C-alpha positions, 0 to 999 in steps of 0.5 A, a space after each residue: 602661632 597667631 594662625 592657631 590662636 585665631 583658629 581656636 578662638 573664632 569668637 575673638 578678632 585677634 590682631 597683632 601690634 603691627 596693625 594700626 590702632 588709636 589705643 597703642 603704639 609699638 616701641 623699639 628697644 632690646 628686651 633681652 635683659 628684661 626677659 632674661 631677668 624675668 626668667 630667673 626671678 619672676 615665677 610661673 603663677 596660677 593666680 594673677 599677681 602684680 608687683 608695682 616696683 622692682 628696683 632691679 628692673 628699674 635700673 635695666 638700660 631699656 627701662 631707663 630709656 623708656 623713662 626718657 622717651 615715653 615719660 620725659 624723665 618723670 619718676 616711674 615705677 617698673 614692676 611685674 604682672 604675671 599669672 595664668 588668667 584667661 578671662 577679661 574680668 574687667 577694664 581699668 584705665 590711667 590718665 597716663 601712658 603704660 608701657 608693657 614689655 612682653 616677656 612671654 607670648 600674651 594677649 590683651 583685651 583693649 578698649 576705648 574710654 570713649 565707649 564707656 557710657 554711664 559707667 558701663 562698657 560693652 565687652 563686644 567693643 573690645 579688641 584682642 591684641 596678641 603680643 609675641 615674646 619680646 614685643 614692647 608697646 605703649 598703651 596711650 592714656 585712657 586706653 582700657 585694659 587689665 591683666 594680660 591673658 596667657 596664650 599657652 604657658 603662664 604670662 609674664 610682663 614688665 609694666 612701666 607706669 608713673 610712680 605711685 600708680 595703683 597705690 591706695 588713695 587717702 580718700 579711699 575708693 570712689 565709684 570707678 576711682 579705685 587707686 592713684 591714677 587707676 579707674 576700674 570697672 569689673 564684670 559681674 562674673 569677677 567675684 573677687 573684684 566684686 567682693 573687693 568693692 570694685 564697681 560693676 560695669 562691664 556688660 555682655 560676655 566676660 571675654 575669654 581666650 582658649 589657650 594653646 597647649 603648653 609645649 
């Protein structure tokens, strides 16, 4: 699949999680219970959607293990991101790790916080990371990312973050400071994000993936 994906997307330098990166690391663990749960309870969706917390997911042994190993028993929230998007549209970051369990094949556009200059990020600096169904990665604090990208069928991913992340701030939005533990820059072509008051700061092309045909 990775060969076909690269052939169909020569404009992207697509890498796999086995390649070293200062932005993330692979995690071990058996994702079968998380994947099985997602196949029953997480719907396919044309629109990207995010559910911050699912108590049933949070009680699955793999998630409680990640809470111990990655977050040192600190309170977490485990929820879902799912949809069919193919465009970068923006980059967000947290001052904490984020763990992603790929319940389908997916692609992530990732970047380094140090490449943001004057609240602008050049999309040419982003990397394209292919995750195969069942892979688990930890995005390090300040790694730029946004919603996954579908590779063929709609994507589904379990998202684990410190409890409260992405909830509204009592002070409201301040520049890139969008929500609790969430900072965001969007591409000007992301009309929905712009209409919601997100700070425009992605320069260059709005990166996209040409998905493979659904089998």
